[in-house]
C-alpha positions as CSV (number, residue, x, y, z in Angstrom):
1,X,0.0,0.0,0.0
2,X,1.6,3.2,-1.1
3,X,2.2,6.2,1.1
4,X,-0.1,9.2,0.4
5,X,0.3,12.9,0.5
6,X,2.4,15.2,-1.7
7,X,5.7,16.7,-0.6
8,X,4.2,20.2,-0.3
9,X,1.3,19.0,2.0
10,X,3.6,17.4,4.6
11,X,6.1,18.5,7.1
12,X,9.8,17.6,6.7
13,X,9.7,14.8,9.3
14,X,6.6,13.2,7.8
15,X,8.0,13.5,4.3
16,X,11.2,11.7,5.4
17,X,9.2,8.9,7.1
18,X,6.8,8.3,4.2
19,X,9.6,8.4,1.6
20,X,11.7,6.0,3.7
21,X,8.7,3.7,4.0
22,X,8.0,3.7,0.3
23,X,11.7,3.2,-0.7
24,X,12.1,0.4,1.9
25,X,8.9,-1.2,0.8
26,X,10.3,-1.5,-2.7
27,X,13.9,-2.2,-2.1
28,X,14.5,-2.9,1.6
29,X,16.8,-1.1,4.0
30,X,20.1,-1.7,2.4
31,X,18.9,-0.6,-1.0
32,X,17.6,2.7,0.3
33,X,20.5,5.2,0.0
34,X,20.3,8.2,2.4
35,X,21.1,10.7,-0.4
36,X,18.2,9.3,-2.6
37,X,15.9,9.3,0.4
38,X,16.6,12.9,1.3
39,X,16.4,14.0,-2.3
40,X,13.0,12.3,-2.9
41,X,11.7,13.7,0.4
42,X,12.6,17.2,-0.6
43,X,14.7,17.5,2.6
44,X,18.4,17.9,3.6
45,X,20.9,15.7,5.4
46,X,20.8,18.2,8.2
47,X,17.1,17.8,8.6
48,X,17.3,14.0,8.6
49,X,19.8,14.1,11.5
50,X,17.8,16.9,13.2
51,X,14.6,14.7,13.3
52,X,16.5,11.4,13.6
53,X,19.8,11.8,15.6
54,X,20.3,8.0,15.2
55,X,20.5,8.5,11.4
56,X,19.2,6.1,8.8
57,X,18.4,3.3,11.3
58,X,16.3,5.5,13.5
59,X,14.4,6.8,10.5
60,X,13.9,3.2,9.3
61,X,12.3,2.2,12.6
62,X,9.9,5.2,12.2
63,X,9.2,4.2,8.5
64,X,8.4,0.6,9.6
65,X,6.0,1.9,12.2
66,X,4.4,4.1,9.5
67,X,4.1,1.0,7.2
68,X,2.7,-1.0,10.1
69,X,-0.1,1.6,10.6
70,X,-0.8,2.0,6.9
71,X,-1.1,-1.8,6.3
72,X,-3.1,-2.1,9.5
73,X,-5.6,0.5,8.2
74,X,-6.0,-1.6,5.0
75,X,-6.5,-4.8,7.1
76,X,-9.1,-3.0,9.3
77,X,-11.0,-1.8,6.2
78,X,-11.1,-5.3,4.8
79,X,-12.1,-6.9,8.1
80,X,-14.8,-4.3,8.6
81,X,-16.3,-5.1,5.2
82,X,-18.3,-8.1,6.5
83,X,-19.6,-9.1,9.9
84,X,-18.7,-12.7,9.2
85,X,-15.0,-13.3,9.8
86,X,-14.6,-15.8,6.9
87,X,-16.1,-13.3,4.5
88,X,-14.0,-10.6,6.0
89,X,-10.7,-12.5,5.6
90,X,-11.6,-13.1,1.9
91,X,-12.4,-9.4,1.5
92,X,-8.9,-8.5,2.9
93,X,-7.3,-10.8,0.2
94,X,-9.5,-9.1,-2.5
95,X,-8.5,-5.6,-1.2
96,X,-4.8,-6.5,-1.1
97,X,-5.0,-7.9,-4.7
98,X,-6.8,-4.7,-5.9
99,X,-4.3,-2.4,-4.1
100,X,-1.3,-4.3,-5.4
101,X,-2.5,-4.4,-9.0
102,X,-3.3,-0.6,-8.8
103,X,0.3,0.0,-7.8
104,X,1.5,-1.9,-10.9
105,X,2.6,-4.7,-8.5
106,X,5.1,-2.6,-6.6
107,X,3.4,-1.8,-3.2
108,X,3.3,-5.1,-1.4
109,X,3.9,-5.6,2.3
110,X,5.5,-2.4,3.7
111,X,8.0,-4.3,5.9
112,X,8.8,-7.7,4.2
113,X,11.9,-6.6,2.3
114,X,13.4,-4.9,5.3
115,X,12.4,-7.8,7.6
116,X,14.1,-10.4,5.5
117,X,17.4,-8.5,5.3
118,X,17.6,-7.4,8.9
119,X,17.3,-10.8,10.6
120,X,20.2,-11.3,13.0
121,X,21.9,-8.1,11.9
122,X,19.9,-5.0,12.8
123,X,18.0,-5.8,16.0
124,X,16.1,-2.5,16.2
125,X,14.7,-2.9,12.7
126,X,14.0,-6.6,13.2
127,X,12.1,-5.8,16.4
128,X,10.1,-3.1,14.6
129,X,9.2,-5.6,11.8
130,X,8.2,-8.2,14.4
131,X,5.9,-5.7,16.1
132,X,4.2,-4.9,12.8
133,X,3.5,-8.6,12.1
134,X,2.2,-9.0,15.7
135,X,0.0,-5.9,15.3
136,X,-1.6,-7.3,12.1
137,X,-2.2,-10.7,13.8
138,X,-3.9,-8.9,16.7
139,X,-6.3,-7.2,14.3
140,X,-7.3,-10.5,12.7
141,X,-7.5,-12.2,16.1
142,X,-9.8,-9.4,17.4
143,X,-12.2,-10.1,14.5
144,X,-12.2,-13.8,15.2
145,X,-12.7,-13.3,19.0
146,X,-15.6,-10.9,18.4
147,X,-17.3,-13.7,16.4
148,X,-17.1,-16.1,19.3
149,X,-14.0,-18.0,18.3
150,X,-12.1,-19.4,21.3
151,X,-9.0,-17.4,22.2
152,X,-6.3,-20.0,21.5
153,X,-7.8,-20.9,18.2
154,X,-8.4,-17.3,17.2
155,X,-4.7,-16.4,17.8
156,X,-3.5,-19.4,15.9
157,X,-5.8,-18.7,13.0
158,X,-4.7,-15.0,13.0
159,X,-1.1,-16.1,12.6
160,X,-2.1,-18.4,9.8
161,X,-4.1,-15.7,8.1
162,X,-1.4,-13.1,8.2
163,X,1.4,-15.5,7.2
164,X,-0.7,-16.9,4.2
165,X,-1.6,-13.4,3.0
166,X,2.0,-12.3,3.2
167,X,3.2,-15.2,1.1
168,X,0.3,-14.8,-1.4
169,X,1.0,-11.1,-1.7
170,X,4.7,-11.8,-2.5
171,X,3.7,-14.4,-5.1
172,X,1.2,-12.0,-6.6
173,X,3.9,-9.4,-7.0
174,X,6.3,-11.9,-8.6
175,X,3.7,-13.3,-11.0
176,X,2.0,-9.9,-11.5
177,X,-1.3,-11.6,-10.9
178,X,-4.2,-11.4,-8.5
179,X,-4.7,-15.1,-8.5
180,X,-2.4,-16.1,-5.6
181,X,-4.1,-13.6,-3.3
182,X,-7.6,-14.5,-4.5
183,X,-7.0,-18.3,-4.1
184,X,-5.4,-17.7,-0.7
185,X,-8.5,-15.6,0.4
186,X,-10.9,-18.3,-0.7
187,X,-9.1,-21.1,1.2
188,X,-8.5,-18.9,4.3
189,X,-12.3,-18.2,4.3
190,X,-13.0,-21.9,4.3
191,X,-10.5,-22.5,7.1
192,X,-12.0,-19.6,9.2
193,X,-15.5,-20.8,8.5
194,X,-14.6,-24.3,9.8
195,X,-14.0,-22.7,13.3
196,X,-17.4,-21.0,13.5
197,X,-18.8,-21.6,17.0
């Protein structure tokens, strides 16, 4: 899901965060040069270090948090589309497919590229990515719990839903096709329906 807002509408700090989020979403942390980030944000190196004294890593943590919230908003919208959790999960997959295709297959998960390259190397970024996944699982679990699903099953299902959607989204990007997400959505809906109280 792409960051919104034009350079002129946003303050410098927010421009830096949104630009970092978009660049990291497309290429990860290592492939996001500071000079490119600052240029595309319409900022200066001085302003980056003013708002983020810890430099690129501190900015990257803020960018992951932004991506977490942005993707969480998309999840909430999909989950709210139907009172039935099985239909809601399928709606999330449909929404992800629609959003991904609209971005010309560029704007997948906002943290996956960074998460994969930071494992065991950059603990602050890895922790921020882990929090994002946990937050998304919590949103799905809350939907399942509200429908009467027992807590342990709801939490296990939420992990399965998020993990499956993440993998399907990556496959949709690679194949430039909605099909992996739509198929995943249908099968997740059946799985969730099988746990109806």
